[in-house]
Every structure is written in C-alpha cells, then in structure tokens.
C-alpha positions, 0 to 999 in steps of 0.5 A: 244616533242614540242621543237624537230624542234627547237633542230634540227634547233639549232643543225644545226646552231651549226654544220654548222655556228659555226663548234661545234658539238652539241648533242641532248637529252643528259644525264646528272647527273640529268636528260636529257637536250635538246642540248649540245655543246661540247667544247674542253677545258671546259664542254659542254654548255647545252641548255634547249629548251622551245616551243614558241607556244602551242596548244589551244585545246579548240580554236583549235589554236596555240598560242604564249608563253612568256618564263618566266625563273622563271617558270623553276627555279627548273630545271636549278638549278637542271642542274647547280649543275653538270654543269657550264652554261646553256642556256634556250631559246625558240629561241625567247629569251635566258636566260643565267645562271651560277652557281651564280644561284644556290644562287640567281636565275637570269640569267647573261645575257639575249638576244633576237634572233631577 
C-alpha cells in the first residue's frame, strides 16, 4: 500500500515520542483502519492515512496529492458509527472528526503537520 511507510513513521512517533502504543492495520467493526493509538481510559484514537503522492504512469513521475476530506465521507462516516474520533491525514494535513460528522460532514479541526 502507498501508506505503509507513512504508517510506520507515525507508529514510531507515537511509540517513541508520545509513549503511546500504536497498532497498524487494525480490524474494527466496519473494516480496517491504518493505525490505532490505544488509550487506557477511552476508545482508541483511529488514524486513516492517505498517500501524499501518486504515481503518474504516463509521465513516469511521482506527483503530490492534496488531501480532500470531502472525498472520504463514506469511509469516515462508516468508521464513526462505532468509534468516537478519527484522524484523516496524509502527514501534511490532518482533519479531525468526531461523531458530529455523522450529521454534518465537516472536521471539527484541521491542522498542518508543518
């Protein structure tokens, strides 16, 4: 998968810097999530990674992608049916969603990684 290197980087950051255990490719009720950070008291924080580059076979090059959260509405809302929070990220931008996004699909916060 395109996101494998990003997932490993984020998992390492969680474990070594945040001292939080992170799990990759976690089975949840409605599918698989790229990464889950286990919390001791509440449900895990779910992270859905998207690639920040795509391969353009015609031009034989790699091109930067912009993460458009609106393109992932079905997937994010599906995961929110059984989870409280999910972060949609390409490691450039992170869109934070909670269950309110089941009613009105908007992140409650968006942050840049850089």
